[in-house]
C-alpha positions as CSV (number, residue, x, y, z in Angstrom):
1,X,-68.4,6.0,-21.4
2,X,-69.4,4.0,-24.3
3,X,-70.4,0.3,-24.3
4,X,-67.4,-1.6,-24.7
5,X,-64.9,1.0,-24.2
6,X,-62.6,0.0,-20.8
7,X,-62.3,2.5,-18.1
8,X,-58.9,4.4,-17.9
9,X,-58.2,4.0,-14.2
10,X,-59.0,1.1,-12.0
11,X,-61.0,2.0,-8.6
12,X,-60.1,1.0,-5.1
13,X,-61.5,2.2,-2.0
14,X,-59.8,2.4,1.7
15,X,-62.3,0.3,4.0
16,X,-63.1,3.3,6.0
17,X,-63.8,5.3,2.8
18,X,-66.5,2.7,1.7
19,X,-67.9,2.7,5.4
20,X,-67.9,6.6,5.0
21,X,-70.1,6.3,1.5
22,X,-72.3,3.8,3.1
23,X,-73.2,6.2,5.7
24,X,-73.7,9.3,3.7
25,X,-76.9,10.8,2.7
26,X,-78.5,8.7,-0.6
27,X,-78.2,12.1,-2.9
28,X,-74.6,12.5,-1.6
29,X,-73.7,8.7,-2.2
30,X,-75.2,8.8,-5.9
31,X,-73.5,11.8,-6.6
32,X,-70.2,10.5,-5.5
33,X,-70.4,7.2,-7.6
34,X,-71.9,9.0,-10.5
35,X,-68.5,11.4,-10.2
36,X,-66.3,8.3,-9.7
37,X,-67.6,7.0,-12.6
38,X,-66.6,10.0,-14.8
39,X,-63.1,10.0,-12.5
40,X,-62.3,6.0,-13.5
41,X,-62.8,7.0,-17.4
42,X,-60.6,9.8,-17.2
43,X,-63.5,12.6,-17.8
44,X,-63.2,14.0,-15.1
45,X,-60.4,15.5,-12.4
46,X,-60.6,16.6,-8.9
47,X,-59.2,19.4,-7.9
48,X,-55.6,19.0,-6.3
49,X,-54.7,19.7,-2.8
50,X,-51.8,21.4,-1.2
51,X,-49.5,21.7,1.5
52,X,-49.6,18.2,3.6
53,X,-52.3,16.8,1.0
54,X,-50.5,17.0,-2.1
55,X,-50.6,14.7,-4.3
56,X,-54.1,14.1,-3.3
57,X,-57.4,15.1,-5.2
58,X,-61.1,16.6,-3.7
59,X,-64.3,16.2,-5.4
60,X,-66.7,18.5,-4.3
61,X,-69.7,16.1,-4.5
62,X,-72.8,18.4,-4.0
63,X,-74.1,22.2,-5.2
64,X,-73.9,23.4,-1.7
65,X,-70.1,22.3,-1.7
66,X,-71.2,20.6,2.1
67,X,-69.3,17.3,1.2
68,X,-65.9,16.2,-0.5
69,X,-64.4,13.0,-1.3
70,X,-60.5,12.9,-1.4
71,X,-58.6,10.7,-3.7
72,X,-55.3,9.7,-5.1
73,X,-54.1,8.3,-8.5
74,X,-51.3,6.0,-7.7
75,X,-49.8,2.9,-9.1
76,X,-51.8,0.2,-9.2
77,X,-51.0,-3.6,-8.2
78,X,-49.3,-5.8,-10.2
79,X,-51.6,-8.2,-11.2
80,X,-54.4,-5.6,-12.0
81,X,-55.9,-5.3,-15.1
82,X,-54.8,-1.1,-15.1
83,X,-51.6,0.5,-14.7
84,X,-53.2,3.4,-12.4
85,X,-55.9,3.5,-9.9
86,X,-58.0,5.8,-8.3
87,X,-57.7,5.0,-4.4
88,X,-60.5,6.9,-2.3
89,X,-59.6,7.8,0.8
90,X,-62.5,9.5,2.4
91,X,-66.3,11.0,1.7
92,X,-67.1,13.0,4.3
93,X,-68.7,16.5,5.0
94,X,-66.3,19.7,4.9
95,X,-67.6,21.3,7.6
96,X,-64.9,22.3,10.1
97,X,-62.2,20.5,7.8
98,X,-63.5,17.1,9.3
99,X,-62.6,15.8,5.8
100,X,-59.3,16.8,6.1
101,X,-58.5,15.7,9.6
102,X,-60.2,12.6,8.5
103,X,-57.6,12.3,5.4
104,X,-54.7,13.2,7.9
105,X,-55.5,10.3,10.5
106,X,-55.8,7.9,7.6
107,X,-52.6,8.6,6.1
108,X,-51.0,8.6,9.6
109,X,-50.2,12.2,10.3
110,X,-49.6,13.0,13.6
111,X,-50.8,16.5,13.2
112,X,-53.6,18.3,11.5
113,X,-53.1,18.4,7.7
114,X,-51.9,22.4,6.9
115,X,-52.8,23.6,3.0
116,X,-50.6,25.9,1.2
117,X,-51.8,28.9,2.2
118,X,-51.8,27.9,5.6
119,X,-47.9,27.3,5.6
120,X,-47.5,30.3,4.0
121,X,-49.3,32.1,6.7
122,X,-47.5,30.9,9.4
123,X,-43.9,31.0,7.8
124,X,-41.6,34.4,7.7
125,X,-41.4,36.0,4.7
126,X,-37.9,36.1,3.0
127,X,-37.5,39.8,3.9
128,X,-37.1,38.7,7.6
129,X,-35.1,35.4,6.5
130,X,-32.0,37.6,5.7
131,X,-31.3,40.2,8.6
132,X,-28.5,42.8,8.1
133,X,-26.9,44.1,10.9
134,X,-28.1,47.3,11.5
135,X,-25.5,50.2,11.3
136,X,-24.8,52.3,14.6
137,X,-25.2,55.3,14.6
138,X,-22.4,58.0,14.2
139,X,-21.7,61.0,16.2
140,X,-24.1,63.8,15.2
141,X,-23.4,65.9,12.3
142,X,-23.1,69.7,12.6
143,X,-25.8,71.3,11.4
144,X,-24.6,73.5,8.3
145,X,-24.8,77.2,9.1
146,X,-25.6,80.2,7.0
147,X,-23.1,80.4,3.8
148,X,-20.1,83.4,4.2
149,X,-19.2,84.2,1.1
150,X,-16.9,87.1,0.1
151,X,-18.6,87.4,-3.7
152,X,-21.7,89.4,-2.1
153,X,-20.9,92.3,-0.1
154,X,-23.4,93.3,2.9
155,X,-25.2,96.3,2.7
156,X,-23.4,97.1,6.1
157,X,-20.1,99.2,5.1
158,X,-18.6,100.9,2.2
159,X,-21.1,99.5,-0.5
160,X,-23.5,101.6,0.4
């Protein structure tokens, strides 16, 4: 952002996300704040989450892909100076899906949030949903026998 230029979005934190940020290692904290500055200035947008967490975005904070920051872009409160705000929900390690489980709990989800890929893996394919009745087998057909034709005389009899 250039000097004198206003940010594109406001910024707010879930109080627990602020605690997450303060408890994160110093290098992760610095990377998170730098990336948040780019997000607030509309220079960076995190990848969209899917499934139960659709509507939220994630930032990968370190080069090892071990830490994530999850946020939402939502309307700002009426008295705010911006129309939209970035709301940080959690800053956690990715290991064991800790970040996504934490976000689910903070959003009041009763069960563990699932991605779109997990939903697809657990659902039944459409081919199985539209089941048609299987026709019952009828009586067996008679096997075709040798063709009896009078057009071709056999070698027996008078044709010799």
